[in-house]
C-alpha positions as CSV (number, residue, x, y, z in Angstrom):
1,X,129.5,251.7,234.1
2,X,131.4,251.0,237.3
3,X,134.9,249.5,237.3
4,X,134.9,245.9,238.4
5,X,138.1,244.3,239.6
6,X,136.8,240.8,238.9
7,X,136.4,241.5,235.2
8,X,139.8,243.2,235.0
9,X,141.5,240.3,236.8
10,X,139.8,237.8,234.4
11,X,141.4,239.7,231.4
12,X,144.7,239.8,233.2
13,X,144.7,236.0,233.9
14,X,143.8,235.3,230.2
15,X,146.6,237.5,228.9
16,X,149.1,236.2,231.4
17,X,148.3,232.6,230.3
18,X,148.6,233.6,226.6
19,X,151.9,235.3,227.3
20,X,153.4,232.3,229.1
21,X,152.7,230.2,225.9
22,X,154.2,232.7,223.5
23,X,158.0,232.2,223.6
24,X,158.5,234.9,220.9
25,X,157.0,237.6,223.1
26,X,158.6,236.2,226.3
27,X,162.0,236.3,224.7
28,X,162.1,240.1,225.0
29,X,162.4,239.7,228.8
30,X,165.4,237.4,228.2
31,X,167.0,240.0,225.9
32,X,166.7,242.7,228.5
33,X,168.1,240.6,231.2
34,X,171.0,239.4,228.9
35,X,171.8,243.0,228.1
36,X,171.9,243.9,231.8
37,X,174.1,240.9,232.6
38,X,176.6,241.9,229.9
39,X,176.8,245.5,231.1
40,X,176.9,244.3,234.7
41,X,180.3,242.7,233.9
42,X,181.8,246.0,233.0
43,X,183.9,248.0,235.4
44,X,182.7,251.5,236.4
45,X,179.3,251.4,234.6
46,X,178.0,254.9,234.1
47,X,174.6,256.2,235.0
48,X,174.0,256.6,231.2
49,X,174.5,252.8,230.7
50,X,172.3,252.0,233.7
51,X,169.5,253.9,232.1
52,X,170.2,252.6,228.6
53,X,169.3,249.2,230.1
54,X,166.3,250.6,231.8
55,X,165.1,252.5,228.7
56,X,165.7,249.4,226.6
57,X,163.6,247.4,229.0
58,X,160.8,249.9,228.7
59,X,160.9,249.6,224.9
60,X,161.4,245.9,224.3
61,X,159.5,244.6,227.3
62,X,156.8,247.1,228.2
63,X,156.2,248.6,224.8
64,X,156.5,245.4,222.8
65,X,154.6,243.1,225.1
66,X,151.7,245.5,225.4
67,X,151.7,246.0,221.6
68,X,151.8,242.3,221.0
69,X,149.0,241.6,223.4
70,X,146.7,243.9,221.6
71,X,147.9,242.8,218.2
72,X,147.3,239.2,219.0
73,X,143.7,239.9,219.9
74,X,143.2,241.5,216.5
75,X,145.0,238.7,214.8
76,X,142.7,236.2,216.4
77,X,139.7,238.4,215.7
78,X,138.9,238.4,219.5
79,X,139.3,242.1,220.0
80,X,135.8,242.9,218.7
81,X,134.2,240.4,221.1
82,X,136.1,241.9,223.9
83,X,134.9,245.4,222.9
84,X,131.3,244.1,222.8
85,X,131.6,242.4,226.2
86,X,130.2,243.8,229.4
87,X,133.8,244.9,230.3
88,X,134.4,248.6,230.1
89,X,137.3,250.2,228.3
90,X,139.0,250.9,231.6
91,X,138.6,247.3,232.7
92,X,140.0,246.0,229.4
93,X,142.9,248.4,229.3
94,X,143.7,247.8,233.0
95,X,143.6,244.0,232.7
96,X,145.8,244.0,229.6
97,X,148.2,246.6,231.0
98,X,148.7,244.8,234.3
99,X,150.5,242.0,232.5
100,X,153.0,244.4,230.9
101,X,153.3,246.4,234.2
102,X,154.1,243.4,236.4
103,X,156.5,241.9,233.8
104,X,158.3,245.2,233.5
105,X,158.7,245.7,237.2
106,X,160.1,242.2,237.7
107,X,162.4,242.6,234.7
108,X,163.7,246.0,235.9
109,X,164.4,244.7,239.4
110,X,166.5,241.9,237.9
111,X,168.2,244.2,235.4
112,X,169.1,246.8,238.1
113,X,170.4,244.1,240.3
114,X,172.6,242.7,237.5
115,X,174.0,246.2,236.6
116,X,174.4,247.1,240.3
117,X,172.3,250.3,240.0
118,X,171.3,251.7,243.4
119,X,169.8,255.2,243.3
120,X,170.7,257.8,245.9
121,X,167.0,258.2,246.5
122,X,164.6,255.5,245.6
123,X,161.3,257.4,245.7
124,X,161.8,259.9,242.9
125,X,163.4,257.2,240.7
126,X,160.5,254.8,241.5
127,X,157.9,257.5,240.5
128,X,159.8,258.3,237.3
129,X,159.9,254.6,236.4
130,X,156.2,254.0,237.1
131,X,155.3,257.1,235.0
132,X,157.5,255.8,232.2
133,X,155.9,252.4,232.3
134,X,152.5,254.0,231.9
135,X,153.8,255.9,228.9
136,X,155.2,252.8,227.2
137,X,152.0,250.8,228.0
138,X,150.0,253.6,226.4
139,X,152.3,253.7,223.4
140,X,152.3,249.9,223.1
141,X,148.5,249.8,223.2
142,X,148.4,252.5,220.5
143,X,150.8,250.6,218.2
144,X,148.9,247.3,218.9
145,X,145.7,248.9,217.8
146,X,147.4,250.0,214.6
147,X,148.9,246.5,213.9
148,X,147.1,243.6,212.3
149,X,149.2,240.8,213.7
150,X,152.0,240.0,216.2
151,X,154.5,239.9,213.4
152,X,153.4,243.3,212.2
153,X,153.6,244.6,215.8
154,X,157.2,243.4,216.0
155,X,158.0,245.6,213.0
156,X,156.0,248.7,213.9
157,X,157.5,248.8,217.4
158,X,161.1,249.1,216.0
159,X,161.0,252.9,215.6
160,X,159.9,253.1,219.3
161,X,162.7,250.8,220.2
162,X,165.3,253.0,218.4
163,X,163.9,256.4,219.4
164,X,163.2,255.7,223.1
165,X,165.8,253.0,223.6
166,X,168.8,254.6,222.0
167,X,167.5,258.1,221.4
168,X,169.5,259.5,224.4
169,X,172.7,258.9,222.5
170,X,171.5,261.5,219.9
171,X,171.7,264.2,222.5
172,X,175.4,264.6,221.8
173,X,174.6,265.7,218.2
174,X,172.2,268.6,219.3
175,X,174.9,271.3,218.9
176,X,175.6,270.1,215.3
177,X,171.9,269.4,214.5
178,X,169.7,271.9,216.5
179,X,166.6,270.1,215.2
180,X,167.4,267.3,217.5
181,X,166.9,269.5,220.5
182,X,163.4,268.1,220.7
183,X,165.0,264.8,221.9
184,X,165.8,266.5,225.2
185,X,162.0,266.4,226.0
186,X,161.6,262.7,225.3
187,X,160.7,260.6,228.4
188,X,163.8,258.5,228.1
189,X,166.1,261.5,228.2
190,X,164.0,263.2,231.0
191,X,164.4,260.2,233.3
192,X,168.2,260.3,232.8
193,X,168.4,264.0,233.6
194,X,166.2,263.3,236.6
195,X,168.5,260.5,237.7
196,X,171.6,262.7,237.5
197,X,169.9,265.3,239.7
198,X,168.9,262.6,242.2
199,X,172.5,261.5,242.4
200,X,173.5,265.1,243.1
201,X,171.2,265.0,246.1
202,X,168.6,267.4,244.7
203,X,165.0,267.1,245.9
204,X,161.6,267.1,244.3
205,X,161.7,270.9,243.9
206,X,164.4,270.4,241.3
207,X,163.1,267.3,239.5
208,X,159.4,268.0,239.3
209,X,159.7,269.5,235.8
210,X,161.1,266.2,234.6
211,X,158.3,264.2,236.2
212,X,155.9,266.7,234.6
213,X,157.2,266.2,231.1
214,X,157.0,262.4,231.5
215,X,153.5,262.8,232.8
216,X,152.6,264.9,229.8
217,X,153.7,262.2,227.5
218,X,151.6,259.7,229.4
219,X,148.5,261.9,229.2
220,X,148.8,262.8,225.5
221,X,149.6,259.2,224.5
222,X,146.8,257.8,226.6
223,X,144.3,260.2,225.1
224,X,145.3,259.4,221.6
225,X,145.1,255.7,222.4
226,X,141.5,256.1,223.8
227,X,140.4,258.0,220.7
228,X,141.9,255.2,218.4
229,X,140.4,252.5,220.6
230,X,136.9,254.0,220.4
231,X,137.3,254.5,216.6
232,X,138.2,250.9,216.2
233,X,135.2,250.0,218.3
234,X,132.9,251.9,216.0
235,X,134.5,250.7,212.8
236,X,134.3,247.0,213.8
């Protein structure tokens, strides 16, 4: 089946309308902006803190909103109807993901303005941010498929919030606990390492590995999500 923008846009409009009515879900945007405003008042905010706000936004805005959108469909028993509709999987996922994507971009722009973060080179940071958004959308979709309600989604997303929101702080314990070395390959840590190299004036030749790791997270998570989605489609 061919991809139809009209069907995708219809799904996007529906989810955007539902999101605007759900203050509980929308409050996550306020939390991210509030956090940015608080850190923005600090003197000499470090790159680590800038990206703590960015990574938290990925987790509580991108991840949670996407998770809640999918979980709400399941809670209302409308996901099955959507699966059986003429819309393809790509149209459904694109329509639902577009809400989270746009909301995240707008929130990040506000947060970075509040914290005063201006990267030395915008392009590599923009690419890393977009790839990261794709990862959190895929992760949010996966968690949403595993949730039965929005309330359950708010609980199941907590480990993601901790690991990918605050996980970078665990890097300091790697020498003491070598098992934590795996954290260095997490997307939230990779984007920070990339940001430091960008600030040092290094080019794509020095940061491509970080982008590659983030892309790998996107691909693997997306594939798992597609498998789970198709399984749910068959089960229901």
